[in-house]
C-alpha positions as CSV (number, residue, x, y, z in Angstrom):
1,M,0.0,0.0,0.0
2,E,1.5,3.3,-1.1
3,F,0.0,6.6,0.0
4,S,1.4,10.1,-0.5
5,F,0.3,11.4,2.9
6,K,2.9,13.4,4.7
7,E,1.3,12.4,8.0
8,R,1.2,8.8,9.1
9,Y,-0.8,9.3,12.3
10,W,-4.4,8.1,11.5
11,H,-6.0,10.7,13.7
12,K,-4.3,13.5,11.9
13,L,-5.5,12.6,8.4
14,T,-8.3,14.6,6.8
15,D,-11.7,13.0,6.2
16,E,-10.8,12.9,2.5
17,E,-7.5,11.1,3.1
18,R,-9.2,8.6,5.4
19,Q,-11.8,7.9,2.7
20,E,-9.0,7.4,0.2
21,V,-7.6,4.7,2.5
22,Y,-11.0,3.0,3.0
23,D,-11.7,3.1,-0.8
24,S,-8.4,1.3,-1.5
25,N,-9.6,-1.6,0.7
26,P,-6.3,-2.3,2.4
27,N,-5.6,-5.5,4.2
28,I,-5.2,-5.2,8.0
29,F,-1.5,-6.0,8.0
30,D,-0.7,-3.2,5.5
31,F,-3.0,-0.8,7.3
32,M,-1.4,-1.5,10.7
33,N,2.1,-1.1,9.2
34,E,1.3,2.1,7.4
35,F,-0.6,4.1,10.1
36,K,0.2,4.9,13.7
37,Q,-2.1,5.5,16.7
38,P,-1.5,8.6,18.8
39,D,1.5,8.6,21.1
40,W,-0.8,9.4,24.0
41,C,-3.0,6.3,23.3
42,N,-2.2,3.2,25.3
43,Y,-5.1,1.2,23.9
44,P,-3.6,-2.1,22.5
45,E,-3.8,-2.1,18.7
46,A,-6.2,0.9,18.8
47,L,-6.5,1.1,15.0
48,T,-7.6,-2.5,14.3
49,P,-11.1,-2.6,13.0
50,L,-13.8,-4.3,15.1
51,F,-11.7,-4.6,18.4
52,G,-9.8,-1.3,18.2
53,C,-10.7,2.1,19.6
54,S,-14.1,3.1,18.3
55,S,-13.2,6.8,18.5
56,L,-10.1,6.4,16.2
57,N,-12.0,4.1,13.8
58,K,-15.0,6.3,13.0
59,K,-14.8,7.5,9.4
60,D,-16.0,11.1,9.8
61,T,-14.9,11.9,13.3
62,K,-12.1,14.3,14.1
63,V,-10.3,12.8,17.0
64,C,-7.8,14.8,19.1
65,K,-6.0,14.6,22.4
66,E,-8.7,16.5,24.3
67,T,-11.4,14.1,23.1
68,C,-9.5,11.1,24.5
69,Q,-8.3,12.5,27.8
70,G,-11.2,10.8,29.7
71,C,-10.3,7.4,28.4
72,D,-8.6,4.9,30.8
73,E,-6.0,4.2,28.1
74,Y,-4.9,7.8,27.8
75,K,-1.3,8.2,28.9
76,T,0.2,11.5,30.0
């Protein structure tokens, strides 16, 4: 999977960039190798579909540090 995104953190991609990834139908291994979860997120494998963090996996949701601060997996 090759993307021209400068940013590799999933939560920092635009909605359009995320949609481009979804439309490419990547396999889970490529996806997990290509994109990173936030440094402040301690949720194991947070980006995995189905069992990952629901906030980070929503298509049209802007996720930021302030949104996740109430999570038990947030690390300071």
